[in-house]
C-alpha positions in Angstrom: 113.7 164.7 1.0 116.5 167.0 1.6 117.6 168.1 5.1 119.3 171.4 5.8 123.0 171.2 6.0 124.9 171.7 9.2 126.1 175.1 8.0 122.5 176.4 7.9 122.2 175.8 11.7 123.0 179.4 12.6 121.4 182.7 13.2 121.6 185.7 10.9 123.8 187.6 13.4 124.6 190.3 10.9 121.0 191.5 11.5 121.1 194.0 14.4 117.5 193.3 15.4 118.0 189.6 15.6 121.3 190.0 17.5 119.7 192.3 20.0 117.0 189.7 20.6 119.6 186.9 21.1 121.5 189.1 23.5 118.3 189.5 25.6 117.3 185.8 25.5 120.6 184.3 26.5 120.3 185.2 30.2 116.7 183.8 30.3 118.2 180.4 29.2 121.0 180.7 31.7 118.4 181.2 34.5 116.4 178.2 33.2 119.5 176.1 33.4 120.1 177.2 37.0 116.5 176.3 37.9 116.9 172.9 36.2 120.1 172.4 38.1 118.4 173.2 41.4 115.6 170.7 40.5 118.1 168.0 39.5 119.9 168.4 42.8 116.7 168.2 44.7 115.9 164.8 43.2 119.5 163.4 43.5 121.9 164.7 46.2 120.1 167.4 48.1 119.8 166.7 51.9 116.4 165.4 52.9 115.4 168.5 55.0 116.7 171.1 52.6 113.4 171.5 50.8 112.4 174.8 52.4 115.5 176.5 51.2 115.3 175.0 47.7 111.6 176.2 47.5 112.6 179.8 47.9 115.6 179.4 45.5 113.5 177.9 42.7 110.7 180.4 43.3 113.0 183.4 42.8 114.6 181.9 39.7 111.2 181.3 38.1 110.0 184.7 39.2 113.1 186.3 37.5 112.6 184.2 34.4 108.9 185.3 34.2 109.8 188.9 34.8 112.2 188.9 31.9 109.8 186.9 29.6 107.0 189.3 30.2 108.9 192.6 30.0 107.8 195.1 27.4 111.4 195.2 26.2 111.2 191.6 24.9 108.0 192.4 23.1 109.6 195.3 21.4 112.8 193.4 20.5 110.6 190.5 19.1 108.5 192.8 17.0 111.5 194.5 15.7 113.1 191.3 14.7 110.0 189.9 13.2 109.7 193.0 11.0 113.3 193.3 10.0 113.9 193.0 6.3 116.2 190.1 5.9 116.3 186.6 4.5 115.9 184.5 7.6 117.5 181.1 8.1 115.5 178.1 9.5 117.0 178.8 12.8 116.0 182.5 12.7 112.4 181.6 11.8 112.3 179.0 14.6 113.7 181.3 17.2 111.1 183.9 16.4 108.3 181.3 16.5 109.5 179.9 19.8 110.0 183.2 21.4 106.7 184.6 20.2 105.0 181.5 21.7 106.8 181.8 25.0 106.2 185.6 25.2 102.5 185.2 24.4 102.1 182.4 27.0 104.1 184.2 29.7 102.3 187.6 29.3 99.0 185.7 29.9 100.2 184.5 33.3 100.5 186.9 36.2 103.7 186.9 38.3 102.0 185.7 41.4 100.7 182.6 39.6 104.1 181.7 38.3 105.7 182.1 41.7 103.0 180.0 43.4 103.4 177.2 40.8 107.2 177.2 41.3 106.7 177.1 45.1 104.1 174.4 44.9 106.2 172.3 42.5 108.9 172.2 45.1 106.6 171.4 48.0 104.8 168.7 45.9 108.0 166.8 45.2 108.7 166.5 48.9 105.1 165.6 49.7 105.1 163.0 46.9 108.3 161.4 48.3 106.9 161.2 51.8 103.6 159.9 50.5 105.4 157.1 48.7 107.5 156.2 51.6 104.4 156.0 53.8 102.1 154.4 51.2 99.7 157.2 52.0 98.0 159.1 49.0 96.3 161.4 51.5 99.7 163.1 52.3 100.0 164.1 48.6 96.4 164.7 47.7 96.2 168.4 48.9 99.2 169.3 46.8 97.8 167.5 43.8 94.5 169.3 44.2 96.2 172.6 44.3 98.2 171.7 41.2 95.1 170.7 39.3 93.5 174.0 40.3 96.5 176.1 39.1 96.8 174.1 35.9 93.2 174.8 35.0 93.8 178.4 35.6 96.8 178.3 33.3 94.7 176.6 30.6 92.0 179.2 31.0 94.6 182.0 30.7 96.4 180.5 27.7 93.2 179.6 26.0 91.9 176.5 24.2 89.3 175.6 21.6 87.6 172.5 23.2 89.0 171.2 26.4 91.2 172.8 29.1 93.4 169.7 28.8 94.2 170.8 25.2 96.2 173.8 26.4 98.4 171.6 28.5 98.9 169.0 25.8 100.1 171.7 23.5 102.7 172.9 26.0 104.6 169.6 25.6 103.7 168.7 22.0 102.9 171.8 19.8 99.6 171.4 18.0 98.5 168.3 20.0 94.8 168.2 21.2 92.7 165.7 23.0 91.0 164.7 19.8 94.4 164.0 18.1 95.6 161.9 21.0 92.5 159.8 21.0 92.7 159.3 17.2 96.4 158.3 17.5 95.8 156.1 20.5 92.8 154.1 19.1 95.1 151.7 17.0 97.6 151.5 19.9 94.8 150.4 22.3 93.6 147.9 19.8 96.9 146.3 19.0 98.0 146.2 22.6 94.9 144.6 24.0 94.7 142.2 21.0 98.3 141.1 21.3 98.1 140.6 25.0 95.0 138.5 24.6 96.7 136.4 21.9 99.8 135.9 24.0 97.8 134.9 27.1 95.6 132.5 25.1 98.7 130.9 23.5 99.5 129.5 26.9 103.2 130.2 26.3 105.1 131.5 29.3 108.7 132.8 29.0 111.1 131.9 31.8 112.2 135.2 33.3 114.2 133.7 36.2 117.5 135.1 34.8 116.2 138.6 35.4 115.9 138.0 39.1 118.5 137.5 41.8 120.8 139.7 43.8 122.4 142.5 41.7 124.3 145.0 44.0 123.7 148.6 43.2 127.3 149.5 42.7 127.8 146.9 40.0 124.6 148.0 38.3 125.8 151.6 38.3 129.0 150.5 36.7 127.2 148.4 34.1 124.8 151.2 33.4 127.8 153.6 32.7 129.3 151.0 30.4 126.2 150.7 28.4 125.8 154.4 28.1 129.3 154.6 26.7 128.4 151.8 24.3 125.6 153.8 22.8 127.7 157.0 22.6 126.8 159.1 25.7 129.5 161.5 26.4 130.6 161.7 30.1 132.8 164.7 29.4 129.5 166.6 28.9 127.3 164.5 31.2 126.9 162.7 34.5 125.0 159.6 35.8 123.3 159.9 39.2 120.6 158.0 41.1 117.1 159.2 41.8 113.7 157.8 42.8 112.4 158.3 39.3 114.9 158.1 36.4 115.1 161.4 34.3 117.4 163.5 32.1 118.1 167.2 32.4 120.0 169.6 30.3 121.7 172.6 31.9 122.7 174.1 28.6 122.7 171.6 25.7 124.9 170.3 24.3 127.5 171.1 26.9 126.0 169.7 30.2 123.3 166.9 29.8 122.9 164.7 32.9 121.0 161.5 33.4 119.8 159.6 36.5 118.8 156.0 37.0 117.0 153.8 39.5 118.1 150.4 40.5 116.3 147.4 42.0 118.8 145.0 43.6 116.5 142.0 43.1 115.4 142.8 39.5 118.1 143.8 36.9 116.1 145.1 33.9 115.0 148.2 36.0 118.5 149.7 35.9 119.6 148.3 32.5 116.5 149.5 30.5 116.0 152.8 32.4 119.6 153.6 31.8 119.3 153.0 28.1 116.1 155.0 28.1 117.6 158.0 29.7 120.7 157.6 27.6 118.5 158.1 24.5 117.3 161.4 26.0 120.9 162.3 26.8 122.1 161.6 23.3 119.4 163.8 21.8 120.4 166.8 23.9 124.2 166.2 23.5 123.7 166.1 19.7 122.1 169.5 19.4 124.2 172.0 17.4 126.3 174.2 19.7 125.2 177.1 17.5 121.8 176.8 19.2 123.2 177.0 22.7 121.7 179.5 25.2 118.5 179.7 23.2 115.1 177.9 23.4 116.1 175.9 20.3 118.7 174.0 22.3 116.1 171.6 23.4 114.2 168.7 21.8 111.4 170.0 19.6 108.8 168.2 21.7 108.5 165.6 24.4 107.1 163.1 21.9 110.2 163.4 19.7 112.4 163.3 22.8 110.6 160.0 23.8 111.1 158.6 20.3 114.8 158.7 21.0 114.7 157.1 24.4 112.3 154.4 23.3 114.4 153.7 20.2 117.4 152.9 22.3 115.6 151.2 25.1 113.4 148.9 23.1 114.1 148.7 19.3 117.8 148.5 20.1 118.2 147.6 23.8 115.9 144.6 23.8 117.1 143.2 20.4 119.2 140.0 20.0 121.7 142.0 17.9 122.5 144.4 20.7 123.1 141.7 23.2 125.1 139.6 20.8 127.7 142.5 21.0 127.3 143.4 24.6 126.3 140.2 26.6 129.9 139.9 27.8 129.5 143.2 29.7 126.6 141.6 31.6 128.6 138.5 32.4 131.5 140.4 33.6 129.3 142.5 35.9 127.5 139.5 37.4 129.7 136.4 36.5 128.1 134.0 39.0 124.6 134.8 37.8 125.0 134.8 34.1 127.8 132.3 33.4 125.4 129.5 32.8 122.6 131.5 31.1 122.6 131.7 27.4 122.4 135.1 25.7 119.2 134.1 23.7 117.4 133.1 26.8 118.3 136.4 28.5 117.1 138.4 25.5 113.8 136.4 25.3 113.3 137.1 29.1 113.9 140.8 28.4 111.0 140.7 26.0 108.5 138.6 28.0 105.0 140.0 28.1 103.2 140.0 31.4 100.9 142.6 32.9 102.6 144.5 35.7 101.9 147.3 38.1 104.8 149.7 37.4 104.9 151.6 34.1 108.7 152.0 33.9 109.1 148.2 34.2 106.4 147.3 31.7 107.0 145.3 28.6 106.4 146.8 25.1 103.0 145.2 24.6 101.5 146.5 27.8 103.4 149.7 28.3 101.0 151.9 26.4 98.1 150.6 28.4 99.8 152.2 31.4 99.9 155.5 29.4 96.2 155.2 28.4 95.2 154.9 32.1 97.1 158.0 33.0 95.9 159.9 29.9 92.2 159.1 30.8 92.7 160.0 34.5 94.6 163.3 34.1 92.3 164.4 31.2 89.3 163.9 33.6 91.1 165.8 36.4 92.0 168.8 34.3 88.6 168.9 32.5 86.8 168.8 35.9 85.2 165.4 35.4 87.1 163.6 38.2 87.9 164.4 41.8 91.4 164.1 43.3 90.1 162.0 46.2 88.6 159.5 43.7 92.0 158.8 42.0 93.2 155.7 44.1 90.0 153.8 43.4 89.8 154.8 39.8 93.5 154.0 39.2 92.9 150.5 40.6 89.7 149.9 38.6 91.4 150.9 35.3 94.4 148.6 36.1 92.0 145.8 36.5 90.1 146.8 33.3 93.1 147.1 31.1 95.7 144.8 32.6 93.7 142.4 34.8 95.6 143.3 38.0 95.0 145.6 41.0 97.8 147.4 42.8 98.1 146.2 46.4 99.5 149.5 47.6 99.2 153.2 46.7 102.9 153.4 46.3 102.7 150.8 43.6 99.6 152.4 42.2 98.6 156.0 42.1 101.8 157.3 43.7 104.3 155.6 41.4 105.0 158.6 39.0 106.5 162.0 39.9 104.8 163.8 37.0 101.7 164.9 38.8 103.8 167.0 41.2 104.0 169.7 38.6 102.3 168.9 35.2 99.6 167.3 33.1 99.7 166.5 29.4 103.1 164.9 29.6 102.1 161.2 29.8 100.6 161.0 26.2 104.1 162.0 24.8 105.4 158.6 25.9 103.1 156.7 23.6 103.7 159.3 20.8 107.4 158.6 21.3 106.7 154.9 20.7 104.8 155.8 17.5 107.5 158.1 16.2 110.2 155.7 17.2 108.7 152.8 15.1 108.5 155.1 12.1 112.0 156.3 12.5 113.2 152.7 13.0 111.6 151.8 9.7 113.4 154.6 8.0 116.7 153.6 9.6 116.3 150.0 8.4 115.5 151.2 4.9 118.6 153.4 5.0 120.9 150.6 6.4 119.9 147.2 4.9 122.5 145.5 7.1 121.1 147.3 10.3 120.9 144.1 12.4 124.3 142.8 11.3 126.1 146.1 12.0 124.4 146.2 15.5 125.4 142.7 16.2 129.0 143.5 15.4 129.1 146.1 18.1 128.5 149.1 15.9 126.1 151.7 17.4 127.9 154.6 15.9 126.2 154.4 12.6 122.8 154.7 14.3 123.9 157.7 16.5 125.5 159.5 13.5 122.4 159.2 11.4 120.2 160.4 14.3 122.5 163.3 14.9 122.6 164.2 11.2 118.8 163.9 10.7 117.2 164.8 14.1 119.5 165.8 17.0 121.5 168.7 15.6 118.3 170.6 14.7 117.1 170.9 18.3 113.7 172.6 18.2 114.1 174.2 14.8 111.4 172.0 13.2 108.1 171.2 14.9 107.4 167.5 15.5 105.1 166.7 12.6 107.4 168.6 10.2 110.4 166.8 11.6 108.9 163.4 11.1 107.8 164.4 7.5 111.4 165.5 6.7 113.1 162.5 8.3 110.6 159.7 7.2 109.1 161.2 4.1 105.5 161.1 5.5 103.4 162.5 8.4 103.3 160.7 11.7 101.5 157.3 11.1 100.7 154.9 14.0 100.5 152.0 11.6 104.3 151.6 11.8 104.1 151.0 15.5 101.2 148.6 15.0 103.3 146.7 12.5 106.4 146.7 14.6 104.7 145.5 17.7 102.7 142.8 15.9 105.6 141.4 13.9 108.0 141.4 16.8 105.8 139.6 19.3 104.3 137.2 16.8 107.9 136.1 16.3 108.8 136.0 20.0 105.8 134.0 20.9 105.6 132.0 17.7 102.0 133.2 17.1 100.3 132.6 13.7 100.7 135.9 11.6 97.8 138.1 11.0 96.9 140.0 7.9 96.5 143.5 9.4 100.1 144.7 8.8 101.0 146.8 5.8 104.7 146.2 5.3 
């Protein structure tokens, strides 16, 4: 397995046709960055009543982007570049692939539809925030219904082979279909439900009292910033802000990549783990080759690969004894009164406790993917026309009872907990794909570095980041997700690595008798 060298991450700029295409595409990426900046501001610092002005701003930006993406000029430049006689680099081929895909999709969507989706997205975020604050799904339902209708229209216009939902899945994870998701998720469902049952039947309960208390937001923010620095996040090209839902946005990777976090003053892991999660996203974007800047390749190759990076840092590293052996002092310095008598091992064990919960972003590793399965099943039904929007609160509660044995007491803690449905469907499955990719990447890392845990326990995270940058980050979207996993790990995506990771980790934590279903 040989990866392309850093020197190959460049475009064949001596080719006039390709240079002309790049010159045309750069302003599109600049407009995309400005649109992302407007959205980031809306969810962080924008005044509460500024939504109407922001709606118009985002709408015109999206209109300009669509106008430029659908122009005949782009089609001509793209065809000329595709037909030019030259030896293309991997970056050249990827740029042509990504541009052709974007152009073909954009030309299938009329301008008024794009403008309406941008306008609705802005309105939906405001409606969702108000619905959450008032615990009233009915305030959000009309916007969600309109979003479903528009996304179905998008799917019909883009085209699909079997289900409308397939077109939306493919938008986030190229080549992904409903059938592929179901096949990949079957072993995940099995291992998650089986492990949960084994843990519950064992009668063991991990004491999580150390995770609760009073943790002032300002101290959590300072700790989150320290942990981001520990894993290598570069604040000279980034920023940490607060938002209702943690997220990461790039305004021109690798130069400006910002993260947000959310803090619960009575429950510390929310801020710690979400910070490491978003930090993983941020590291990916900050590690993309600067030669790809102002092109569509200066992004993660897919949402699943992006999630593999965030889940790797959040869970495989951020919940490990080795990581906290090196960094527990930071926690004690942030909250000395609370943690001075709590042993590091007990804190780490508490971080890995398994207990069904209502909130996805606060879920443990064993139950997390059950949260995703619920959302996958519901949004698939919405987009394919099998479920009605008004039935969502009841169906949501029923599925939580079915999979996790709990029922949300409020809509805010239930169907209204995620921001994603304000604008998109097909995103949620990428979280579980990220877990699957992450386990496979972790296995490769551990094979590459036999002293992985010892180095991490010694405070070294740089060797992990350097390897990720060399093998994954720098390439941006040059390689498609399945190809990238094949190049990095030496085989196609395989969910068995996650099954083994989860089983072995929690058999150890809960001292369960080992099973014989693991392969390594």
